[in-house]
C-alpha positions in Angstrom: -22.6 -3.9 -0.6 -24.6 -6.3 -2.8 -26.6 -9.1 -1.3 -24.4 -11.6 -3.0 -21.2 -10.1 -1.5 -22.7 -10.0 1.9 -23.8 -13.6 1.6 -20.3 -14.7 0.5 -18.7 -12.9 3.5 -21.2 -14.4 5.9 -20.5 -17.9 4.5 -16.7 -17.3 4.9 -17.2 -16.2 8.5 -19.3 -19.4 9.1 -16.7 -21.6 7.5 -13.5 -20.1 8.8 -14.5 -18.3 12.0 -13.8 -14.7 13.1 -11.9 -12.4 13.2 -11.2 -13.0 9.5 -9.7 -11.1 6.7 -11.3 -11.7 3.3 -10.0 -10.5 0.0 -11.8 -10.4 -3.4 -9.4 -11.2 -6.2 -11.8 -9.8 -8.9 -11.7 -6.3 -7.2 -7.9 -6.3 -7.3 -7.9 -7.2 -11.0 -10.4 -4.5 -11.7 -8.3 -1.8 -9.9 -5.2 -2.9 -11.8 -7.1 -2.8 -15.1 -8.4 0.7 -14.3 -4.8 1.9 -13.9 -3.5 0.2 -17.1 -6.3 1.7 -19.0 -5.9 5.2 -17.6 -2.2 5.3 -18.5 -2.4 3.5 -21.8 -1.4 6.7 -23.7 2.2 6.4 -22.7 4.6 3.5 -21.9 3.9 3.0 -18.2 4.9 0.3 -15.7 3.2 -0.5 -12.4 4.9 -2.1 -9.4 2.5 -3.2 -6.7 3.7 -1.7 -3.4 3.5 -5.0 -1.5 4.0 -3.4 2.0 0.2 -2.9 1.8 -0.5 -6.7 1.8 2.2 -9.4 1.2 0.2 -12.6 1.3 1.6 -14.7 -1.5 -1.8 -15.6 -2.9 -2.5 -11.9 -3.5 1.0 -11.4 -5.0 0.2 -14.2 -7.4 -3.0 -12.5 -8.5 -1.1 -9.4 -9.4 1.8 -11.3 -11.0 -0.7 -13.0 -13.3 -2.0 -9.6 -14.3 1.4 -8.4 -15.4 2.3 -6.2 -12.4 5.7 -5.6 -11.1 6.5 -5.5 -7.4 7.7 -2.6 -5.2 9.5 -3.8 -2.1 10.8 -1.8 1.0 12.7 -4.7 2.7 15.0 -7.4 1.5 12.4 -10.0 2.7 9.7 -8.5 0.6 12.2 -8.9 -2.3 12.7 -12.5 -1.4 8.9 -13.0 -1.2 8.5 -11.6 -4.7 11.2 -13.9 -6.1 9.6 -16.8 -4.3 6.2 -16.1 -5.9 7.8 -15.9 -9.4 8.4 -12.2 -10.1 11.5 -11.8 -12.3 14.2 -9.6 -10.8 13.9 -7.0 -13.5 10.2 -6.6 -12.4 11.1 -5.9 -8.8 11.9 -2.4 -7.5 13.6 -2.2 -4.1 12.9 1.1 -2.4 14.3 0.9 1.1 14.9 3.6 3.7 17.5 3.8 6.5 18.9 0.4 5.7 22.5 -1.0 6.0 24.7 -1.0 3.0 24.8 -4.8 3.2 21.0 -4.9 2.3 21.6 -2.9 -0.9 24.4 -5.3 -1.8 22.2 -8.3 -1.2 19.5 -6.8 -3.4 22.1 -6.1 -6.1 23.2 -9.7 -6.0 19.6 -10.7 -6.4 19.5 -8.6 -9.6 16.5 -6.3 -8.7 16.1 -2.6 -9.5 17.6 -0.4 -6.8 16.1 2.9 -5.7 18.4 4.7 -3.3 17.4 7.7 -1.3 20.5 8.6 0.7 23.6 10.5 -0.5 26.0 8.6 1.7 24.7 5.2 0.5 24.8 6.4 -3.1 28.4 7.5 -2.7 29.4 4.2 -1.1 27.5 2.2 -3.8 29.2 4.2 -6.5 32.6 3.9 -4.9 32.2 0.1 -4.6 30.5 -0.7 -7.9 31.0 2.4 -10.1 28.6 2.3 -13.1 28.5 -1.5 -13.3 25.0 -1.7 -11.7 22.5 1.1 -12.7 20.4 2.6 -9.9 17.4 4.9 -9.5 17.6 7.9 -7.1 14.8 8.8 -4.9 14.4 12.6 -4.6 12.4 14.6 -2.0 10.5 17.3 -3.9 9.5 19.2 -0.7 5.8 18.8 -1.5 3.5 18.1 1.4 0.6 15.9 0.3 -1.5 13.0 1.6 -4.4 12.4 3.9 -2.4 12.4 7.2 1.0 13.9 8.2 2.2 10.4 9.1 1.8 9.2 5.5 3.2 12.4 3.9 6.6 11.5 2.6 7.7 14.4 0.4 7.8 17.3 2.8 10.9 19.2 3.9 11.1 17.3 7.3 10.6 13.9 5.8 13.3 11.2 6.2 12.7 10.0 2.6 14.7 11.0 -0.4 17.6 13.2 -1.5 16.5 16.8 -1.2 16.1 18.7 -4.5 18.2 21.4 -2.9 21.1 18.9 -2.8 21.2 18.4 -6.6 24.7 19.8 -6.9 25.9 17.4 -4.2 24.2 14.5 -6.0 25.8 15.5 -9.3 29.2 15.5 -7.6 28.6 12.0 -6.2 27.5 10.7 -9.6 30.5 12.2 -11.5 33.0 11.4 -8.8 32.1 7.7 -8.6 30.9 7.0 -12.2 27.5 6.0 -10.9 25.0 5.0 -13.6 21.6 6.7 -12.8 18.9 5.2 -15.0 15.8 6.5 -13.2 14.6 9.3 -10.9 11.8 8.7 -8.3 9.5 10.7 -6.1 6.7 9.8 -3.7 4.9 12.6 -2.0 2.4 10.8 0.2 -0.8 8.7 0.3 -4.4 9.4 -0.4 -3.8 12.3 -2.8 -7.0 13.7 -4.2 -5.6 16.5 -6.3 -3.9 15.3 -9.5 -2.0 18.6 -9.6 0.2 17.2 -6.9 1.5 14.5 -9.3 2.0 17.1 -12.1 3.9 19.4 -9.8 6.2 16.5 -8.8 6.5 15.6 -12.5 7.7 19.1 -13.4 10.4 18.8 -10.7 11.4 15.4 -12.0 11.7 16.8 -15.5 13.9 19.6 -14.2 16.1 17.1 -12.4 16.2 14.8 -15.4 18.0 17.4 -17.5 21.1 16.7 -15.4 21.1 13.0 -16.1 21.4 12.0 -19.8 21.1 8.2 -19.4 17.7 8.0 -17.8 15.2 5.3 -18.9 12.3 6.1 -16.6 10.8 8.7 -14.2 8.9 7.3 -11.2 6.0 9.2 -9.7 5.5 6.8 -6.8 1.8 6.6 -6.0 -0.6 7.8 -3.4 -3.8 7.4 -5.4 -6.8 7.9 -3.1 -9.6 5.3 -2.8 -13.0 6.2 -1.2 -13.4 5.1 2.4 -16.9 6.6 3.1 -19.9 7.3 1.0 -19.3 10.4 -1.1 -15.5 10.3 -0.6 -13.5 11.5 -3.6 -11.0 9.3 -5.3 -8.0 10.2 -7.5 -9.1 10.8 -11.1 -6.6 8.4 -12.6 -8.0 8.6 -16.1 -7.6 12.4 -16.2 -4.1 12.1 -14.6 -3.1 9.5 -17.2 -4.0 11.8 -20.1 -2.0 14.7 -18.5 1.0 12.6 -17.7 1.1 11.2 -21.2 1.0 14.7 -22.7 3.7 16.0 -20.4 6.0 13.1 -21.1 5.6 13.4 -24.8 6.4 17.1 -24.7 9.5 16.7 -22.4 10.8 13.8 -24.5 11.1 16.2 -27.5 13.6 18.2 -25.4 15.3 15.2 -23.7 15.9 13.4 -27.0 14.9 9.9 -26.0 11.7 8.1 -24.8 11.2 7.7 -21.1 8.9 5.2 -19.3 6.6 6.4 -16.5 6.7 4.2 -13.4 4.2 4.0 -10.5 4.0 2.0 -7.3 0.3 1.7 -6.3 -0.4 -0.3 -3.1 -3.5 0.7 -1.3 -5.2 1.6 -4.6 -5.0 -2.0 -5.7 -6.0 -3.9 -2.5 -7.8 -1.6 -0.1 -11.3 -2.0 -1.4 -10.8 -5.7 -2.0 -10.4 -6.5 1.7 -12.8 -6.9 4.6 -12.2 -7.6 8.3 -15.1 -9.7 9.7 -15.7 -9.6 13.4 -18.3 -11.0 15.8 -20.1 -8.8 18.3 -19.3 -10.1 21.7 -21.1 -7.6 23.9 -23.6 -4.7 23.6 -23.0 -2.5 26.6 -25.1 0.5 27.6 -23.5 3.2 29.8 -24.9 6.5 31.0 -23.7 8.2 27.7 -22.9 5.6 25.1 -23.9 2.2 23.7 -20.8 0.2 23.0 -20.7 -2.7 20.5 -17.7 -4.7 21.6 -16.2 -7.1 19.0 -13.8 -10.0 19.1 -11.0 -8.0 17.6 -9.0 -4.8 18.3 -6.2 -2.6 17.1 -4.0 -5.6 17.2 -5.8 -6.7 14.0 -6.7 -3.3 12.5 -4.6 -0.4 13.8 -5.5 2.2 11.1 -8.3 3.9 13.1 -6.1 4.3 16.1 -2.9 5.3 14.3 -4.3 7.5 11.5 -7.8 8.3 12.7 -8.8 6.4 9.6 -12.5 5.9 8.8 -13.7 2.4 7.8 -17.3 1.9 6.7 -19.0 -0.8 8.8 -21.8 -3.2 7.6 -23.9 -5.3 9.9 -24.0 -8.4 7.7 -26.3 -10.3 10.1 -29.0 -7.6 10.5 -28.7 -5.2 7.5 -32.3 -4.1 7.6 -32.6 -3.5 11.3 -33.5 -0.1 12.7 -30.6 2.3 12.7 -29.1 3.3 16.1 -25.9 4.9 17.3 -23.0 2.7 18.4 -19.4 3.1 19.4 -17.6 0.1 18.0 -14.7 -1.0 20.2 -12.3 -3.9 20.5 -11.2 -6.3 23.2 -7.7 -4.9 23.8 -6.7 -3.6 27.3 -6.5 0.0 26.1 -8.9 2.3 24.2 -9.2 0.7 20.8 -12.2 2.4 19.2 -13.0 1.6 15.6 -15.9 4.1 15.3 -17.5 6.7 17.6 -21.2 7.2 17.5 -21.7 5.3 14.2 -25.2 4.9 12.8 -25.6 1.2 12.2 -28.5 -1.2 11.7 -29.4 -2.6 15.2 -26.4 -4.5 16.5 -27.0 -7.6 18.6 -24.6 -9.9 20.3 -23.5 -12.6 17.9 -23.9 -10.4 14.8 -21.1 -10.3 12.2 -19.8 -6.9 11.3 -17.7 -6.2 8.3 -15.0 -3.4 8.2 -14.7 -2.3 4.6 -11.4 -1.1 2.9 -9.4 -3.4 5.1 -7.2 -4.9 2.4 -4.3 -2.4 2.8 -2.4 -2.2 6.0 -4.9 -4.3 7.9 -3.4 -7.8 8.3 0.0 -6.4 7.3 0.2 -4.2 10.4 -1.5 -6.7 12.8 0.2 -8.1 15.8 -0.2 -10.5 18.7 -0.6 -7.7 21.3 -2.2 -8.9 24.5 -1.1 -12.4 23.3 -4.2 -12.5 21.2 -4.0 -14.5 18.0 -3.7 -13.0 14.5 -6.7 -13.8 12.2 -6.9 -16.1 9.2 -7.0 -14.8 5.7 -9.3 -16.0 2.9 -9.4 -15.3 -0.8 -12.6 -15.2 -2.8 -11.9 -15.6 -6.5 -14.8 -15.6 -9.0 -16.9 -18.7 -8.7 -14.3 -20.7 -6.9 -14.9 -21.9 -3.3 -13.4 -19.6 -0.6 -9.8 -20.5 -0.2 -7.8 -20.3 3.1 -4.6 -18.4 2.3 -3.3 -18.1 5.8 -4.3 -20.2 8.8 -5.3 -18.6 12.1 -2.5 -18.2 14.5 -2.4 -20.7 17.4 -1.2 -20.6 21.0 1.8 -22.7 19.8 2.7 -19.9 17.4 3.0 -17.5 20.2 5.7 -19.7 21.7 7.5 -20.4 18.5 10.9 -18.7 18.4 11.0 -18.2 22.2 14.0 -19.9 23.9 
């Protein structure tokens, strides 16, 4: 981390208090431009998977860059429309939802991505081919950094199995359903670009059965580095190979097809930091604990996914390095890092958890009746901007009757 970035984070902590989520708009823009450059060899559209971070200020940054929006709930769709995304630039990719939610999304005019045969049949029976849809397929490819975020394997709840293609074809022909796109998403944190290319081959094979397609959607899952030396997805190399594969397939298919992707973590993860204050330094017979004023109620990824988050000591970056187990203030084990080598940690120091932009605040809660943190946006030379106020005690009571 540069000295200027550390200084800006410390200033934000001093102004807005901790715990505090801070996002850097310039990093989000840089990640988006990296993708658009990598895939410039073929018509490609990107839909930000906003489940990673839905703060409307962040959505506006990506809207201004020309991104579309991928939504997994009807309220995410409504957030997108509220911010200013046009319906045709919103993709609705729900799972295990009631038919009424699909109907509501249809009435809002967004792109529908349906992953269930019974819902597809009901949609086709109700609307015929009057409203085109995308079908999410399950390629039976296991990929991703953790089983909990692998979505394309044989036991996954997501998508129509590729072994059910005959059934899918019967539904389409029997109801007159208009299929304009096919979609796959195999998982998150995919290091090997061959995973995407294997999925693309399966999409090409399925596409031969549907003559009215306009796009093929490869989902996302691009990996970002979480620790020094971590690999990341070679998006530039992938972009070249995807472009070549599409161009070759289009000769056979007889019409051009767009490539679609839904990056989420890739766009916002590295842009975000969770700033916390060290409340206690506790020596036991075996361990030195650095206890902070946060917990898995604010950042659950280390506990849920065994995720690694790099930690900086912003207050004492040049101190002698020592081993610390960094823990939170929740009434169960909520360990952020075991035996982590950090510059000497003192009570009152400000620590920064890196790569906290994706699934950090978004998965936070008020567990233990502790308050959710504020969020701040850093945008170029502008003053830090509060984009969500800190939760209050009164907020805990709101909605209770």
